[in-house]
C-alpha positions as CSV (number, residue, x, y, z in Angstrom):
1,M,59.2,112.0,115.4
2,R,61.3,113.1,118.4
3,K,61.9,116.5,119.0
4,L,65.0,118.4,118.4
5,T,66.1,122.2,119.3
6,L,68.3,123.5,117.1
7,L,70.5,126.0,118.6
8,D,72.1,128.4,115.8
9,L,75.0,130.8,118.0
10,G,76.4,132.1,115.1
11,Q,81.0,132.1,115.7
12,R,82.0,132.1,119.5
13,D,85.1,130.9,121.2
14,Y,85.6,127.3,121.9
15,S,86.0,127.0,125.5
16,E,82.4,128.8,125.5
17,V,80.5,126.2,123.2
18,W,82.4,123.5,125.5
19,H,80.5,124.6,128.4
20,I,77.2,125.0,126.8
21,Q,77.7,121.1,125.5
22,E,78.5,120.2,129.3
23,D,75.5,121.8,130.8
24,L,73.1,120.3,127.8
25,V,74.8,116.6,127.8
26,K,73.5,117.3,132.0
27,E,70.5,118.3,131.6
28,V,69.2,116.0,128.4
29,I,70.8,113.3,130.5
30,S,69.0,113.9,133.9
31,G,66.0,114.7,131.2
32,A,65.6,118.2,132.1
33,S,66.0,118.8,128.7
34,Q,65.2,117.2,124.6
35,D,68.0,116.5,122.7
36,T,69.6,119.9,121.2
37,L,71.6,120.3,117.6
38,I,74.4,123.0,118.1
39,L,75.6,124.7,114.8
40,V,78.5,127.3,115.4
41,E,81.2,128.7,113.5
42,H,84.5,128.7,115.7
43,T,86.9,131.4,116.5
44,P,90.6,130.0,115.6
45,V,91.1,126.7,117.7
46,V,93.4,123.3,117.4
47,T,92.0,120.7,119.4
48,L,93.3,117.2,119.7
49,G,91.4,114.2,120.7
50,R,92.3,110.9,122.7
51,Q,94.1,109.2,119.7
52,G,96.1,112.1,119.0
53,S,99.6,113.5,120.1
54,E,101.4,116.5,120.4
55,E,103.2,115.6,117.1
56,D,100.3,115.7,115.4
57,V,100.5,119.9,116.6
58,L,103.6,121.1,113.6
59,V,104.4,124.4,115.1
60,S,105.2,125.2,118.6
61,F,101.7,126.6,121.2
62,E,104.1,129.8,121.1
63,D,103.6,130.6,117.7
64,L,99.8,129.1,117.5
65,S,99.4,132.1,120.1
66,R,101.2,133.9,118.1
67,R,98.7,133.8,115.2
68,G,95.5,133.8,117.4
69,I,95.2,130.5,117.4
70,Q,93.8,128.3,120.9
71,F,94.9,124.8,121.4
72,F,92.9,122.3,123.3
73,K,92.9,118.7,124.2
74,V,89.7,116.7,124.3
75,D,87.9,114.0,124.8
76,R,86.5,113.0,121.7
77,G,87.4,110.3,119.4
78,G,90.3,111.4,116.4
79,R,93.6,113.4,116.6
80,A,94.2,117.3,115.6
81,T,91.9,119.2,113.9
82,F,91.5,122.6,113.5
83,H,88.2,124.9,113.2
84,G,87.8,128.5,112.0
85,P,85.5,131.1,110.6
86,G,84.0,129.7,107.3
87,Q,83.8,126.3,108.5
88,L,80.1,124.2,110.0
89,V,80.9,122.5,113.1
90,A,77.9,120.8,114.2
91,Y,77.3,119.6,118.1
92,P,74.2,117.0,118.3
93,I,73.7,116.4,122.0
94,L,71.0,113.0,121.4
95,S,69.9,110.4,124.4
96,L,70.5,107.2,122.3
97,L,67.9,105.2,123.0
98,G,66.9,101.3,122.4
99,Q,68.0,100.2,119.0
100,D,70.1,103.3,118.5
101,R,72.8,102.7,121.8
102,D,75.1,101.7,119.0
103,I,78.2,104.1,118.0
104,H,79.0,102.4,115.5
105,N,76.0,103.5,113.5
106,Y,75.9,106.7,115.0
107,L,79.1,107.6,113.2
108,R,77.9,106.0,110.1
109,N,74.7,108.0,110.4
110,L,76.6,111.7,110.8
111,E,78.3,110.6,107.6
112,A,75.2,109.8,106.4
113,V,74.2,113.7,107.3
114,I,77.0,115.1,104.7
115,I,76.7,112.9,102.2
116,G,73.1,113.7,102.2
117,L,74.1,117.4,102.3
118,L,76.8,116.6,99.1
119,A,74.3,115.1,97.0
120,G,72.1,118.0,96.9
121,L,74.8,119.8,96.0
122,D,75.1,117.2,93.4
123,L,78.7,116.2,95.0
124,R,79.2,112.5,95.5
125,G,80.4,112.4,98.9
126,E,82.0,108.9,100.9
127,G,82.6,107.6,104.0
128,K,85.7,105.4,104.6
129,E,84.7,102.0,106.8
130,D,88.6,102.4,108.9
131,Q,88.0,106.3,109.3
132,A,85.3,108.5,110.4
133,G,84.9,111.3,108.1
134,V,83.6,112.1,104.8
135,W,85.7,112.2,101.5
136,I,84.9,114.3,98.1
137,D,87.3,112.4,95.1
138,E,90.4,111.1,98.2
139,Q,89.7,114.8,99.5
140,K,88.8,114.7,103.0
141,V,85.8,117.3,103.7
142,A,84.2,116.9,106.8
143,S,85.8,115.8,110.2
144,I,83.8,113.5,113.2
145,G,85.0,113.0,116.6
146,V,82.3,112.0,119.0
147,G,82.0,111.5,122.8
148,V,79.2,109.8,124.8
149,K,78.6,110.2,128.6
150,K,75.5,107.7,129.4
151,W,73.9,107.2,126.0
152,V,74.2,110.4,125.9
153,T,76.4,112.1,122.5
154,Y,78.6,115.4,122.3
155,H,81.2,116.5,120.2
156,G,80.3,116.0,116.9
157,L,81.8,116.6,113.1
158,A,83.1,119.7,111.0
159,L,82.3,120.2,107.8
160,N,84.6,122.7,105.8
161,V,82.9,125.1,103.5
162,D,84.4,128.0,102.4
163,I,87.1,128.0,105.4
164,D,90.7,128.8,105.3
165,L,93.0,125.5,104.1
166,D,95.9,126.9,104.9
167,Y,95.4,126.5,108.5
168,F,95.6,122.7,108.1
169,S,99.3,123.5,107.4
170,L,100.1,123.7,111.0
171,I,99.0,120.2,111.9
172,D,98.7,116.2,110.8
173,P,94.8,117.0,110.3
174,C,93.5,113.4,111.5
175,G,96.5,112.0,110.6
176,V,95.6,112.8,106.4
177,G,98.1,115.4,106.3
178,Q,96.7,119.3,104.5
179,A,96.9,117.7,101.2
180,K,94.1,115.7,101.5
181,I,91.7,118.4,103.1
182,T,89.0,120.3,101.0
183,S,86.7,122.2,100.7
184,L,83.0,122.7,99.4
185,A,84.4,126.4,97.9
186,K,87.2,125.0,96.6
187,V,85.5,121.6,95.0
188,L,82.9,123.8,93.4
189,S,85.3,126.8,92.4
190,S,83.1,129.3,93.6
191,Q,81.4,131.2,97.4
192,V,79.5,128.9,98.6
193,R,76.9,131.0,101.7
194,M,77.2,129.7,105.1
195,D,73.2,130.6,105.8
196,Q,72.1,128.1,102.9
197,I,74.7,125.1,104.3
198,K,73.0,125.4,107.5
199,K,69.7,124.9,106.6
200,S,70.6,122.3,104.2
201,F,72.4,120.4,106.9
202,V,69.7,120.3,109.1
203,S,67.3,119.3,106.6
204,S,69.3,115.8,105.8
205,F,70.3,115.9,109.5
206,S,66.0,115.5,110.4
207,E,65.8,113.3,107.8
208,V,68.7,110.5,109.0
209,F,68.0,111.4,112.5
210,K,64.8,111.4,112.7
211,R,63.9,114.6,114.4
212,M,61.6,117.7,114.2
213,P,63.9,120.7,114.6
214,I,62.9,123.6,116.5
215,P,65.2,126.3,116.6
216,E,65.4,128.3,120.0
217,S,67.8,131.6,120.5
218,Y,70.7,131.6,122.4
219,S,72.2,134.4,121.0
220,S,72.1,136.0,124.4
221,F,73.3,132.4,126.3
222,P,74.9,133.9,129.5
223,S,78.5,134.8,129.5
224,E,78.6,134.1,133.3
225,R,78.0,130.2,133.0
226,C,81.3,130.1,131.2
227,Q,84.7,129.2,132.8
228,E,88.1,129.1,131.5
229,M,88.7,125.4,130.2
230,A,92.4,124.5,130.8
231,S,94.1,124.1,127.8
232,F,96.5,121.3,127.2
233,R,100.4,123.1,126.7
């Protein structure tokens, strides 16, 4: 199994983690770093992918700012989504080699990671042929939007663990509407521990992608490497 650096960043601003991704993508492309999996919870932020438009944001940017929500236009697939506390965001920085150079298969593998995690909770998750993501009973619990540069992946997926779903009323999430967004806490009608979900996620990821995770501490990742990301307003 190929080794995989595992970075659990706790809760971080979106722009900071975006620049961490940028650095790691360059390092993996050059061969200076091995494949890496970033796990993080973001402070409240709306991001808009390549297929999205301003109409996907249902309130003004000033209103988002008043609510303490950042906004960024980013180079991933998909449309608008929300990230915030209680949501597990995973950014795999993987070098796709040989027969793995298949973006459609990569997306299906990301879905398989979530479906495997859900199975461990006695939940049946499923993907859709025409949309990236994972659903439970026709409600979306995980969103996927990726980027690939020189066959190295970045961006990734977001799993709603115990997030405030009211935030999704501010956008048309991934074009499916707020009513079709759910979380593990809502489905299970109970609190869900993020640390346990992280462990289950890493286990499922390791099995699907045939990687051996090696934890590494980035709790003191130098903030001077982070620059202000230009927001799209």
